[in-house]
C-alpha positions in Angstrom: 14.2 -5.3 2.2 10.8 -4.0 1.2 8.1 -5.3 3.6 4.8 -5.3 1.7 2.4 -7.4 3.7 2.0 -7.6 7.5 -0.7 -8.4 10.0 -1.1 -6.4 13.2 -3.6 -6.0 16.1 -4.8 -2.5 17.1 -6.6 -1.7 20.4 -8.3 1.5 21.0 -8.3 2.9 24.6 -10.9 2.1 27.2 -13.1 4.9 28.4 -12.5 6.1 32.0 -15.0 5.3 34.7 -17.4 7.8 36.1 -16.9 8.9 39.7 -19.2 8.8 42.7 -18.5 11.8 44.8 -20.5 14.3 46.9 -19.8 17.9 47.9 -18.6 18.4 51.4 -19.6 22.0 51.4 -22.4 22.8 53.9 -25.7 23.6 52.2 -24.4 22.1 48.9 -24.2 18.4 49.6 -25.2 17.2 46.1 -23.4 14.7 43.8 -20.3 16.0 42.1 -18.8 12.9 40.4 -17.4 13.7 37.0 -17.4 11.5 33.9 -14.6 9.5 32.6 -12.6 10.5 29.5 -12.9 8.9 26.1 -10.4 6.3 25.2 -7.9 7.1 22.5 -8.5 6.2 18.8 -6.0 4.3 16.6 -5.4 5.9 13.1 -3.3 4.9 10.1 -1.7 7.7 8.2 -0.2 7.4 4.7 3.4 8.7 4.2 5.8 8.7 1.3 8.2 6.2 3.0 7.9 2.9 1.2 9.7 1.2 4.1 7.2 2.3 6.7 5.8 -1.2 7.2 9.2 -2.4 8.5 8.4 -1.5 12.1 5.5 -4.0 12.0 7.9 -7.0 11.4 8.7 -7.3 15.1 6.0 -5.2 16.8 2.5 -6.6 16.1 0.3 -5.0 18.8 -0.5 -1.3 19.1 -2.7 0.4 21.6 -4.1 3.9 22.3 -4.2 5.4 25.7 -7.1 4.7 28.1 -9.3 7.6 29.2 -8.8 8.8 32.7 -11.4 8.2 35.4 -13.7 11.0 36.5 -13.1 12.7 39.9 -15.0 14.7 42.4 -15.8 18.4 42.2 -17.3 17.9 38.7 -13.9 17.1 37.2 -14.1 14.9 34.1 -11.3 12.6 33.3 -9.0 13.5 30.4 -9.4 11.8 27.1 -6.8 9.2 26.2 -4.1 10.1 23.6 -4.7 8.8 20.1 -2.2 6.5 18.4 -1.2 7.1 14.8 0.6 4.4 12.8 2.4 5.5 9.7 2.0 3.3 6.6 3.2 3.8 3.0 1.0 5.5 0.5 -0.7 2.7 -1.5 -1.5 0.5 1.6 -4.6 -1.6 1.4 -6.1 -2.1 4.9 -8.2 -5.2 5.5 -10.2 -5.5 8.8 -10.2 -9.3 9.3 -13.2 -9.1 11.7 -15.6 -6.9 9.7 -14.3 -7.7 6.2 -14.1 -4.0 5.4 -11.3 -3.1 3.0 -9.9 0.5 2.8 -7.1 2.1 0.9 -4.7 5.0 1.6 -3.7 6.5 -1.7 -2.7 10.1 -0.8 0.1 11.3 1.4 -1.4 12.6 4.7 -4.6 10.6 4.3 -5.8 9.2 7.7 -8.0 6.3 8.4 -9.7 5.5 11.7 -9.2 1.8 12.3 -10.2 1.4 16.0 -12.5 3.8 18.0 -11.9 4.5 21.6 -14.5 3.6 24.2 -16.8 6.3 25.7 -16.2 7.4 29.2 -18.8 6.5 31.9 -21.1 9.0 33.4 -20.4 10.2 36.9 -23.1 10.3 39.6 -23.7 14.0 39.0 -25.6 13.0 35.8 -27.9 10.8 37.8 -29.3 13.5 40.1 -33.0 14.1 40.1 -35.8 15.4 42.3 -36.4 11.9 43.6 -32.7 10.8 43.8 -30.8 13.6 45.3 -27.9 11.5 46.5 -27.3 9.1 43.5 -24.6 6.5 44.2 -24.5 5.0 40.8 -22.0 5.7 38.0 -21.0 4.1 34.7 -17.9 2.2 33.9 -16.0 3.2 30.8 -16.6 1.2 27.6 -14.0 -0.9 26.0 -12.3 0.4 22.9 -12.4 -1.5 19.7 -9.9 -4.2 19.1 -9.3 -5.4 15.5 -6.8 -7.6 13.6 -5.7 -5.8 10.4 -3.9 -7.0 7.3 -1.8 -4.3 5.6 -0.8 -4.9 2.0 1.3 -2.4 0.0 0.5 -1.9 -3.6 3.0 0.4 -5.1 1.7 3.5 -6.9 3.8 4.1 -9.9 3.3 5.6 -13.3 5.1 2.9 -15.2 5.6 -0.7 -14.2 8.4 -2.9 -15.7 7.3 -6.5 -16.2 8.9 -9.5 -18.0 10.9 -12.6 -17.4 13.9 -12.6 -15.1 17.1 -11.2 -16.5 15.6 -9.2 -19.3 17.3 -5.9 -18.3 14.6 -4.3 -16.1 17.0 -3.4 -13.3 19.7 -2.2 -15.7 17.3 0.2 -17.4 16.0 1.5 -14.1 19.5 2.2 -13.0 20.3 3.9 -16.3 17.3 6.2 -16.2 17.3 6.9 -12.4 19.5 6.6 -9.4 17.7 3.5 -8.1 21.0 1.5 -7.7 19.2 -1.8 -8.2 21.2 -5.0 -7.9 22.2 -6.3 -11.4 23.7 -9.7 -12.3 23.4 -12.1 -15.2 21.2 -14.7 -13.5 17.5 -15.2 -13.0 15.7 -13.6 -10.0 18.3 -10.9 -9.5 15.4 -8.6 -8.3 13.9 -10.1 -5.1 11.7 -7.1 -4.3 10.3 -4.2 -6.3 12.6 -1.3 -6.9 11.5 2.3 -7.6 13.2 5.1 -9.4 12.1 8.6 -10.5 12.5 10.0 -14.0 11.4 13.6 -14.3 8.1 13.4 -12.5 7.4 9.8 -13.4 7.7 7.0 -10.8 9.1 3.8 -12.4 8.7 0.4 -10.7 10.8 -2.6 -11.5 8.6 -5.6 -10.7 10.5 -8.8 -9.9 10.7 -11.2 -12.8 7.6 -13.3 -13.6 7.6 -16.9 -14.8 5.0 -19.2 -16.2 2.6 -20.0 -13.4 3.4 -16.8 -11.3 -0.3 -16.0 -10.8 -0.8 -19.4 -9.2 2.1 -19.1 -6.8 5.2 -20.1 -8.7 8.4 -18.2 -8.4 8.4 -14.7 -7.0 5.6 -13.3 -9.0 2.6 -14.0 -6.8 4.0 -11.7 -4.1 4.5 -8.8 -6.5 1.8 -9.0 -9.2 -0.3 -6.7 -7.0 2.2 -3.9 -7.4 1.3 -3.6 -11.1 -2.3 -2.9 -10.4 -1.9 0.8 -9.8 0.6 1.5 -12.6 -0.7 3.7 -15.5 1.5 2.1 -18.2 3.2 -1.2 -18.5 6.7 -1.6 -20.1 6.9 -5.2 -21.2 10.5 -6.3 -21.4 11.6 -9.0 -23.9 15.2 -10.1 -24.4 16.0 -9.4 -28.1 18.1 -12.6 -28.0 15.2 -14.8 -26.9 14.7 -17.9 -28.9 10.9 -17.4 -29.0 9.9 -13.8 -28.1 6.3 -14.3 -29.0 6.0 -17.2 -26.5 7.7 -15.0 -23.9 5.3 -12.2 -24.6 2.2 -14.4 -24.5 3.3 -16.1 -21.3 3.7 -12.9 -19.3 0.4 -11.6 -20.7 -1.3 -14.8 -19.6 0.0 -14.4 -16.1 -1.2 -10.8 -15.9 -4.6 -11.7 -17.2 -4.9 -14.7 -14.8 -4.2 -12.4 -11.9 -6.5 -9.6 -13.0 -7.9 -9.3 -16.5 -8.0 -5.5 -16.2 -4.2 -5.5 -16.3 -4.5 -6.4 -19.9 -6.3 -3.1 -20.6 -3.5 -0.8 -19.5 -1.4 1.0 -22.0 1.6 -1.2 -22.9 4.9 -0.8 -24.7 7.2 -3.7 -25.7 10.8 -3.0 -24.9 13.2 -5.3 -26.8 16.3 -5.1 -24.6 20.0 -5.9 -25.0 20.0 -5.1 -28.7 23.8 -4.8 -28.6 23.9 -8.6 -28.3 22.1 -9.4 -31.6 22.6 -8.5 -35.2 20.4 -6.0 -37.0 18.8 -8.7 -39.2 17.9 -10.8 -36.2 16.5 -7.7 -34.4 14.4 -6.7 -37.5 13.0 -10.3 -37.7 12.0 -10.2 -34.0 10.3 -6.8 -34.3 8.4 -8.0 -37.4 7.1 -11.1 -35.7 6.0 -9.2 -32.6 4.3 -6.5 -34.7 1.9 -9.1 -36.0 0.3 -9.7 -32.6 -3.0 -7.9 -32.5 -2.7 -6.1 -29.2 0.8 -4.8 -29.8 0.8 -1.1 -30.4 4.4 0.0 -29.9 7.7 -1.8 -30.0 10.9 0.0 -28.9 14.3 -1.6 -29.2 16.9 -0.5 -26.6 20.3 -1.1 -25.2 21.7 0.9 -22.3 24.9 1.0 -24.3 23.3 2.6 -27.4 22.9 6.4 -27.0 20.5 6.8 -30.0 18.1 4.0 -28.8 18.1 5.3 -25.3 17.4 8.8 -26.6 14.3 7.4 -28.3 13.1 5.9 -25.1 13.8 9.1 -23.2 11.8 11.1 -25.6 8.9 8.7 -25.1 9.2 9.1 -21.3 9.3 12.9 -21.7 6.0 12.8 -23.6 4.4 10.5 -20.9 5.7 12.9 -18.3 4.1 15.9 -19.9 0.8 14.1 -20.0 1.0 12.8 -16.4 -2.4 13.3 -14.7 -3.8 12.3 -11.4 -3.5 8.6 -10.6 -6.6 6.7 -11.6 -8.7 4.8 -9.2 -7.4 1.4 -8.3 -8.8 -1.4 -10.4 -11.0 -3.8 -8.6 -9.6 -7.0 -7.0 -10.0 -10.0 -9.2 -12.2 -12.9 -8.1 -10.2 -15.5 -6.2 -8.7 -13.0 -3.7 -5.3 -12.8 -5.2 
């Protein structure tokens, strides 16, 4: 099961206390109290493992080590060990206290989410010509404590969208080794599935329905996973009774969630062509081609070698033109 949204609490380490100590050596009886060590920081680090958020299902609180107290003979306390939490590449980090939102989009990228407290000064630092035997020191400062919300937005080159049971999982399995669950009923896909074709990452987004952007069906959980895709493959069952309505309905949900999704490059994939006649297929293609924003329609069947070859050639061209992933589009108003 893909975990794509969790809330956790992170606590940085407390700084160690400064020491009050004096030398016992004759003729050198001054203050020798060392300072406390800094508390450990808490970091998040992006990794390639899409399942990295699973550990946060049961464990919700994470802490860094406290700094050690200072000691006599000018010995400062050791700094506390930092804690690094691994999260999937594509994680959006929301600090619920400050409102700051950050993103980890590159493998190995690190984000400081809670800073450790400074260690307190020992009495050695309070010596002066008028205070030769200072007995004061500082306590260590508390580390930062924050509640964080972690939301995964998959980073893929091509996102598969469409109504349930339009052949998205079947095509992903055919093109890659994703081994997605496939069956002839709605909502077969209950979580996003990924596959790799050449150097392209393909994401099968769970089936959308009318009203998905407002919380109906499964779509509201997964619409965010389309935001970082470069290209959208819009799946329509070639046997649909009203393919134009199907197309407009999904487009409406994408636009309601974030209008910028409608600006992405898009291809219509008419699927399951082996289940309809050529005349019916031609009629469907002609009707869809009249829509003003439709640029490319590809008819496919995983059982038709020639049609799959056409699709593979398209993917090969996209693969050759693959460039760095563009910046994430801004969140839509409404906080979806």
